[in-house]
N, C-alpha and C positions, 0 to 999 in steps of 0.2 A: 504494500500500500504506500502511496506517495502523498505527502502532505506539504502544502505550501503554508508556512507560518509567516505572518505579516506583523511587524512590530516596529516601534520607534526607537528601541534601544536593545542592546544585547551585550551581556557580559562575555568576554572581558574587554570588548572594544569601546563601549560607551555605556555609562551607568549613572542614573540619578536616583534610583531606588530599587525596590524589590522586583519590579517588572523585568529589568535587565537580567537579574539572576534567574528568574523563571524561564525567560526566553532562551537563555544560554544553557540551562541544564536540562530542560524537558526533552529536547531532541536526542540527547545522548541516552537518556533512559528509554525513550520510545524505540530506539534502535534494537534494544533487547526484546521488544515486542514485535519485531518484524516491520516496523514503520520507518520509512525513509523520509526525513524532514529536510526541506530546503527553506531557509529563513530569509525573507526579504526585509532589508533595513535601509534607511537613508544613508547616503554617502557623506556623513559628517567628516571633518578632517581627521578625527581620531580613528574612524573606521577605515578610511583609505590608508592611513599610515600603518595600520595593523594588517593590511592585505597587500603587500608590495608585489606579489606575483599573481594577483587576480587577472583574469582575462576577460576581454569584452565579448559579450554574447548577443547583444541586441542594441539597436540605436532607436531613438525616438526623435523625430524631426522637430516637434514642438511640444513642450510641456510647460504650459503657463508662460509662454513668451520667449522661450529659448530651447535649444536642443538639449537632449539628455542621453545618457548611456546606461546600459546595464552590464555590470561586471559579475563574474562568478569566481569565488575563491574559497579557500578553506583555512580555518584557524581553530586551534583548541578543540579539534574533533567536530567542528561545526561546518556545515555546507551552506554558504551564504550567497545570496544575490544582493548586490549593492546598487542602489539607484544613484548614479552620479549626475547631479544637477546643481552645479556650483551656484547658480542664481537663487536656489532654494535652500541649500544646506551648507554651503561653505561659509560658516560664521563662527566666531569664537564663543566660548562659554557654554551656557546651558542650552540644550537643544530646543527648548520651548520658549524661553524668556530672554528678552533683549537686555541691553545695558540699563534701561530705565526700570527694570523690574517687572515690566508688563510682558504679556505674550507677544511674540513677533506678530506684526500686523498682517502678515500674509500666511499665518499658520493654516488657514483654510486651504490655500493653494499648495502649501508645502506637503501637508498630509493628505489632501485630496489627490495630489499627484502620486503619492505613494500608493494610495488605494487604486487609482486608475491603472497603474502599472501592475499591481497585484491582480486586478481583474483581467488584464490582458494576458498575463502569464497563466492564469487559471483557465483561460479559454484557448490556450494553444499557441501563444506567440513564440514560445520556446519549444520547438518540437522534441528536443532532447529531454524535456521535463514537463510533462503534462500531469498535474496533480489530480488525485481522486478527491481530496478534501482541501479546502482553504480554511485556515484557522487564523482569525483576526484577534489581536490583543488590544483592548482598550480603545478610547475614542479616536486615537490617531489612525487606527486601521478600520474604524467602524463603517466607513463608506464602502469598503470593498464588498461585503455581503450585499449591500444595497445596490451597487452597480451591477452585480451579477444577477440579483433578483429582477431588476428592470431591463436587463440586457437583451432578453428575448432569444438567447442562443443557448446551446447545450452547455451546461456548466457543472462544476463539481459540487458536492455537498459543502455547506458552509457552517462553521462553528464560530461563535463570538464569545470570547472570555472577557468579563469585566473584572478588573483588578481593584478598582475603586470607583464606586458610583458617583463620588463627589466631583469627578472631572468629566465634564459632559460634552465638550467640543461644540460650543455654541457660536454660531456665525449668522450674519445677516441673510434674510431671505432672498435678496437679489443675487446671491451667489448660486442659486439652485441650478440654473442652466450652465454657468461656467464650470461647476463641479461635475457636470455630466448627468445630472438627474432630470427626469422628465417632469412636466407639470403635475402628473398624477402622483408624484412623490410627496407633494405638499398637502398632506392630509394628516389627520390624527393617527391614522394607521401606518403612516409613512415616516418622514423625517422631521415633520413640524413639531416644535415643542415650545409652547407659549410664545409664538410669534417669531421664533428663530429656527434655523436648521440646527439640529443636534446630531453630530456624527456618532455619538454614543447610542442615541436612540435608533439611528439608522441600523446599526448592527443588532441591537436588542429586538427590534421589531421585525427584521427581515432575514436574519440568519435562520438556518434550519434548526440549529441547536444553540442554546446559551449555556455557558458554564460560568461559575464564579468560584472563588478560591477557598471556600470552606462550606460545609453543610449548614452551619449556624448562620453565616452571612447570607446564604441562599434563602433561608427562612426570614431573616431580619429585613431584607430588602423588599419583601412582599408586604411590608407593613407601612402605614403612613408615617410612622415615626422615623423609619430608617430608609424608606424608599426614595427619598429625594425627588419626588415628583413622578417617579417611574413605577411606583408600587402597583398601580392599576394595570399597567402594561405587563408587569412581571407576574401578577396574579393570573392574568388572562393567558399567559404563556407558560404557566407553571408546569405543564405537561412536558415541555422541552427544556426546562431549566434544571441544571445539575450542579450540586455543590461538590467540588473535588478539591481536597486539600492540596496545597502546595507541598513541595519537599525542598530539600537542599542537596547540593552536591556533597555527598559524604566522603568523597576523596579529597576535595578542596578543604572541607571543614572536618578535619580529622586530627584530634589532639595527639594521637600517637605518632603522627608523621608530619605535622605542620612545621614547615621550615621557618615560619614567621615568629614563633613563640620562643620564650627564653628556655623552657624545659618541656620536652614532650612527655606525655603521660597517658595512662589509660586506667581502667578500673582496677588493675592489678598493681599499678605504680602511682597510686593516688597521692602519696606523700610528695612527689615531685611537683605537684600543682602549687605548693607553697612558694616555690621559686618564682613562678609567674606572678603570684600575688605580690611578693616583695618588689618585683620589677615594676608592677603597675603603681604601687604606692610611691616608688621613686619617680616614676614618669609623671605623675600628677601632683608631685610635691606634698604627698600625704605622709603622716607620721608612720614609720615602720612599726606595725603593731599586728603581728600574726593572729592574735586573739580577738581583734576587732572585726566585726562584720563589715565587709566592703561591698557596698551597693554600687551598681553601675547603670549608666544610661548610654545606649548606643542607638541614636534615632534622629529623625527629623524633629526639630524642636518647634512643634506647631500646636495649635489649639486642638486639632484632631487627635494628636498623640497624648494630650492630657497633661502636658508638663507644667502648665500654669498651676495645676493642683499641687504639684510637688513644690513649686516655689511658695505657694500660699501656706503650705504646711512645713516649710523647711525647718523652722525653729523646733517644733515638736519632734520632727523626724531626727534631727541631730541630737536632741536631748536624750534619745534612746541609746546614744553612745556608738553610733555607726559612722562610717566614712562614706563619702559619695564621690564618684568619678564620672564625669559627663563628657561624652563625645557626640557632637552633632552640630547641625546648622539649620536655620529656619527663620522663624519670625523674630524681628529685631528685639521686641520687649523681652521675649523669653531668653534669647541669647544674652542680652544685657543682664537679666536677672541672675543667670547662673554665673556669669563672669563676676558680677558684684559679690555673689555668695563665696566664690573662691577667694576674693580679697578679704571678705569679712570673717571667714572661718579658715584661716591658714592651717594647713596640716590636717584638716577634716574634710574640706571640699576642694576638688580639683576640676578644672574645666579646660577642654580643648574645643574651640569653635572651628568647625570645618568637618571634613570627612576624610578619613585615612583608612583604607582597606586593611593595611597591615596592622594598624593600631586596633582596629575592630577585632581582629583575630587575637591579638595580645590581651585585650580586655576580656574577651570571652574566656580565655584561659586563666585569667588572674582574679577577676571579681568573684565574690561569693554568691551574689544574687543579682539578677537583672530586673530593673523596674520597667514595666510596660503598662502605663496607666491609661491606655487609649480610650477615648470616648466611643469610637467605633473602630473596628479593625477587620478588614475583609479576611485576611489570613494572618499576616505577619510572618517574617522570616527570622527576625532577630531572636525570638524565643526558641526557635528550632535550633539555631546555632548554639544558644545558651544550654539547651538540653544536651547537645552533643558534647559540650565542654564541661558539663557539671556545674554550671552557674545557674542556680535554681531560679526559674522565672517567677516573678511576682506580677501577676497580670490581671487586668480587668476582665470580668466575665462577659466578653462580647466576641462575636465573630469567630475567627479561627483561633483566637487565644483560648476560648472556651473549649474548642475541639482538640487542642494539642497539649494542654497542660492538665495533669490530674491533681486536683487540689488535695493537699496533705491535711485533710480533716481527720476527725477521730476514726471514722470508718475506714478511710484509706490507709491511715497509719496502722490500724489493726490488721488490715489485709495485706499490708506491705507493698502498696502500689502507688503511693503519692510520688509526684515528680516536681511539684512547685506549689505556689500559693495563688489561688484565685480570689477576687473580691468583687463585690457588687458596688454600684455607684454610691459615692459618699463614704466608702469604707476603706480608703487608701491607708490612712494612718493605722487603723486596727490591723490591716493586713501586714504592715511593716512591723507592728508590735508582735504579731504572731510569728513573723519570720525571725525576729530577734529571739523569741522564746525557743524556737526550734534550733537556732544557731547555738544556743547555750545547752543543748542536749546533743553532744557530739555523736553518740551512737546513732541517734535518729537522723541527724544531718548527713552522716556518711551514707546511711542506707538510702536516703532520698537522692543524694548525689549519684549513687550507683544506679538507681532506678532511672534517673534522668539520662545518664550516659548510655544506658541500654535501650532507650526508646528508639523505635524505628522512625527516623525523620527523613529518610531517603526518598527518592523519587520512584522507587520500585512499585509500590502499591498505586500511587496516583497515575503513573504512566500506564499501568495495566488498565485502569479505569478509562483513561483517555483513549487507549487503543480499542477497548470494547465499544466506547461511544462512537468512534470513527467507523468501526465495522458494522454496527447496527445501522448507522446512517447510510453507509454505502449500500448495504443490503436493501434498505427501504427504497433507495433510489434505483435499484435494479443493477447495482455494480457488482 
């Protein structure tokens, strides 16, 4: 079976968040299921730099005002198609946001162009690769299923994965025709959303199947509270909506072989983990204190992720005798709040504003517990990495966090199955208090840590579910 994946980023070539990790890891896991995946991504400078031997396989005479090319190349086990359109993608910095902090004004054309080429490849423009399935990821690829739906030609089956319903790809209605959509698309059952074109809605409404990245999030987004205006559509399409958990690349995230950490360890060499903790206390300017609980944050620092709650409760949290190390970037007030806390509480709070992949590995290996207080969380990957490295996740009971962390409540402790701490809204401080209580019971903490490290957070089971979904869709379409 052949799958064309379409996405705006892919690890290790370009990454702003978990989307890139998923797009980079899922094809490798699908190969074990007999699925060949080719991934179409934009030709950002970093992507082209990472594919120096890519070869040209197609030309486009005009793509929103200038010619474009399609290259094919391989890296890190991935088979990639790269849309080379300098007038759309040869820009510095963030793929979506300009120097002014706002979305690039031509994002509709940039990602509409990506979708247009995806639809062309899906219908045979590259005879050497004609896919059975087109799999679109998030709003940047959402027009691809819509263009195929309205195309009137023989097409592959289509799957739309929503990684975060909050990002909806909203553009003015006068772009309908330039984006290649017919007038009939401008309906409540098409791409229209409160007077705008929504490229996310295009995929949600018109793909053959919808997936999202955890079962709990699949249920949450069908409610008015969490559906962000799409709950009615998703309830209507609930028969084709599937919640499939994300995984992580457990070869990249492997404490027993990780070249980025100070000391490698596993469940049989747990004592070596303390070397990593000391390295993190030094890196963040914290007091060397092996007996002190070291909490970590590795995240975008945004309202969605809930870190204003941590700042609001910082005094009572620190009064519990814990240390806090923060790595992230995001909204300026939250960044400033953590930077100020590092100054106000030297030796107890440390902060690095920005993102550093190597430091993220080192933190997972050295912190004792990971804070993930999200208001909503489609899946989350950082808690999966934390489980793998024995950093007990302390997570809000939402979305994929609820699906991936087993709360160490009394029943779970009695059964020996806990892997972290879950908490309900408004219960962050009691959750951290409970974490501290468990930390001061070393036998229980070690057992929880071992449970966490033995949890299967790989792509094996999710990949099998995706492959099954593809096969059922193909059979339904007579393939």
